[in-house]
C-alpha positions as a LaTeX table, in Angstrom:
\begin{tabular}{lrrr}
\hline
Residue & $x$ (\AA) & $y$ (\AA) & $z$ (\AA) \\
\hline
Unk1 & 148.22 & 9.31 & 147.02 \\
Unk2 & 148.66 & 6.74 & 144.48 \\
Unk3 & 151.93 & 5.35 & 142.70 \\
Unk4 & 151.02 & 6.86 & 139.73 \\
Unk5 & 151.63 & 10.10 & 141.23 \\
Unk6 & 155.38 & 9.12 & 142.10 \\
Unk7 & 155.79 & 7.90 & 138.70 \\
Unk8 & 158.21 & 10.35 & 136.88 \\
Unk9 & 158.63 & 11.45 & 132.94 \\
Unk10 & 160.88 & 13.55 & 131.08 \\
Unk11 & 162.80 & 13.99 & 127.68 \\
Unk12 & 164.96 & 11.31 & 127.77 \\
Unk13 & 167.79 & 13.31 & 125.98 \\
Unk14 & 167.94 & 15.42 & 128.76 \\
Unk15 & 166.90 & 13.13 & 131.61 \\
Unk16 & 169.35 & 9.90 & 132.05 \\
Unk17 & 166.61 & 8.31 & 134.52 \\
Unk18 & 164.23 & 7.87 & 131.57 \\
Unk19 & 164.11 & 4.39 & 129.84 \\
Unk20 & 164.08 & 4.97 & 125.85 \\
Unk21 & 162.58 & 2.34 & 124.14 \\
Unk22 & 162.78 & 1.14 & 120.30 \\
Unk23 & 160.72 & $-1.21$ & 118.76 \\
Unk24 & 161.68 & $-2.48$ & 115.12 \\
Unk25 & 159.56 & $-5.40$ & 113.44 \\
Unk26 & 161.64 & $-7.71$ & 111.54 \\
Unk27 & 160.63 & $-11.30$ & 110.23 \\
Unk28 & 157.59 & $-10.99$ & 111.54 \\
Unk29 & 158.61 & $-10.82$ & 115.05 \\
Unk30 & 158.51 & $-7.45$ & 116.98 \\
Unk31 & 162.10 & $-6.38$ & 118.44 \\
Unk32 & 161.87 & $-4.06$ & 121.58 \\
Unk33 & 164.89 & $-2.70$ & 122.72 \\
Unk34 & 165.48 & $-0.47$ & 126.22 \\
Unk35 & 167.98 & 1.60 & 127.50 \\
Unk36 & 168.70 & 3.84 & 130.81 \\
Unk37 & 170.63 & 6.73 & 129.87 \\
Unk38 & 171.18 & 6.42 & 126.26 \\
Unk39 & 172.40 & 10.09 & 125.75 \\
Unk40 & 173.46 & 10.77 & 128.92 \\
Unk41 & 174.86 & 7.28 & 130.63 \\
Unk42 & 173.70 & 6.47 & 133.77 \\
Unk43 & 175.73 & 6.10 & 137.03 \\
Unk44 & 176.26 & 1.78 & 137.27 \\
Unk45 & 177.96 & 1.84 & 141.18 \\
Unk46 & 177.01 & 0.42 & 144.48 \\
Unk47 & 175.76 & 4.49 & 145.44 \\
Unk48 & 174.03 & 4.99 & 142.36 \\
Unk49 & 172.50 & 2.18 & 140.22 \\
Unk50 & 169.66 & 0.94 & 138.30 \\
Unk51 & 167.76 & $-1.98$ & 139.62 \\
Unk52 & 165.69 & $-2.89$ & 137.23 \\
Unk53 & 163.24 & $-2.35$ & 134.08 \\
Unk54 & 160.22 & $-3.53$ & 133.35 \\
Unk55 & 158.59 & $-3.67$ & 129.90 \\
Unk56 & 154.54 & $-3.51$ & 128.93 \\
Unk57 & 152.78 & $-4.11$ & 126.11 \\
Unk58 & 148.94 & $-3.26$ & 125.81 \\
Unk59 & 147.76 & $-4.65$ & 122.46 \\
Unk60 & 145.46 & $-1.77$ & 120.39 \\
Unk61 & 141.55 & $-2.77$ & 122.15 \\
Unk62 & 143.28 & $-4.63$ & 125.11 \\
Unk63 & 141.84 & $-2.73$ & 128.69 \\
Unk64 & 144.85 & $-3.78$ & 130.00 \\
Unk65 & 148.80 & $-3.82$ & 129.49 \\
Unk66 & 150.67 & $-7.61$ & 129.43 \\
Unk67 & 153.84 & $-7.82$ & 131.61 \\
Unk68 & 156.59 & $-8.25$ & 128.49 \\
Unk69 & 159.68 & $-8.84$ & 130.98 \\
Unk70 & 160.89 & $-7.90$ & 134.23 \\
Unk71 & 164.49 & $-7.32$ & 134.30 \\
Unk72 & 166.59 & $-7.25$ & 137.60 \\
Unk73 & 170.18 & $-5.90$ & 137.90 \\
Unk74 & 172.32 & $-7.00$ & 140.76 \\
Unk75 & 175.90 & $-6.41$ & 139.95 \\
Unk76 & 176.75 & $-2.53$ & 140.94 \\
Unk77 & 180.73 & $-2.62$ & 141.10 \\
Unk78 & 181.13 & $-5.60$ & 143.94 \\
Unk79 & 185.04 & $-7.16$ & 142.46 \\
Unk80 & 184.70 & $-4.26$ & 139.76 \\
Unk81 & 181.42 & $-6.04$ & 138.08 \\
Unk82 & 179.06 & $-3.71$ & 136.84 \\
Unk83 & 175.96 & $-4.44$ & 134.76 \\
Unk84 & 174.37 & $-1.68$ & 132.22 \\
Unk85 & 170.61 & $-0.87$ & 132.06 \\
Unk86 & 169.71 & $-2.14$ & 128.92 \\
Unk87 & 167.30 & $-5.21$ & 127.78 \\
Unk88 & 165.92 & $-6.83$ & 124.46 \\
Unk89 & 163.21 & $-8.95$ & 124.14 \\
Unk90 & 161.72 & $-10.55$ & 121.34 \\
Unk91 & 158.18 & $-11.26$ & 120.76 \\
Unk92 & 156.41 & $-13.54$ & 118.04 \\
Unk93 & 154.03 & $-11.49$ & 115.54 \\
Unk94 & 153.95 & $-7.62$ & 115.01 \\
Unk95 & 151.43 & $-5.73$ & 116.89 \\
Unk96 & 149.32 & $-2.20$ & 117.17 \\
Unk97 & 149.17 & $-0.77$ & 120.76 \\
Unk98 & 151.72 & 0.76 & 123.35 \\
Unk99 & 155.11 & $-0.24$ & 124.55 \\
Unk100 & 155.46 & 0.72 & 128.40 \\
Unk101 & 158.58 & 1.12 & 130.08 \\
Unk102 & 159.58 & 1.61 & 134.02 \\
Unk103 & 162.62 & 1.64 & 135.22 \\
Unk104 & 163.60 & 1.88 & 138.97 \\
Unk105 & 166.92 & 4.11 & 140.45 \\
Unk106 & 168.13 & 4.01 & 143.98 \\
Unk107 & 168.02 & 7.09 & 144.55 \\
Unk108 & 165.52 & 9.46 & 142.14 \\
Unk109 & 162.56 & 6.41 & 142.50 \\
Unk110 & 160.16 & 5.38 & 139.53 \\
Unk111 & 160.46 & 6.33 & 135.93 \\
Unk112 & 158.63 & 5.79 & 132.81 \\
Unk113 & 158.34 & 5.59 & 129.27 \\
Unk114 & 156.09 & 4.49 & 126.24 \\
Unk115 & 156.01 & 4.42 & 122.33 \\
Unk116 & 153.29 & 3.38 & 120.06 \\
Unk117 & 153.25 & 0.92 & 117.64 \\
\hline
\end{tabular}
């Protein structure tokens, strides 16, 4: 079995594990926001949480995506501190291509989404 066969996807409006991608070109920069649980909030407890989000850009004409950032969430209710699975990245310049986001839930596994630029 390949890893890609285990990656899940879906409509983020109905599935709280799918990372939602918002991209805006502003002042010559590419602003990327990714959040898990935009319509229906994902739990952030010690028992059930998003552990990480990774964001990639595959420029138009490029063979492979490039990792933009890897974001680890560590506070899942310890001492009543909880992180929300939401990340922001800013790239200098504007691009054509595809943004990919992966998120990992400790119970429900690996989820993906993409957005064309």
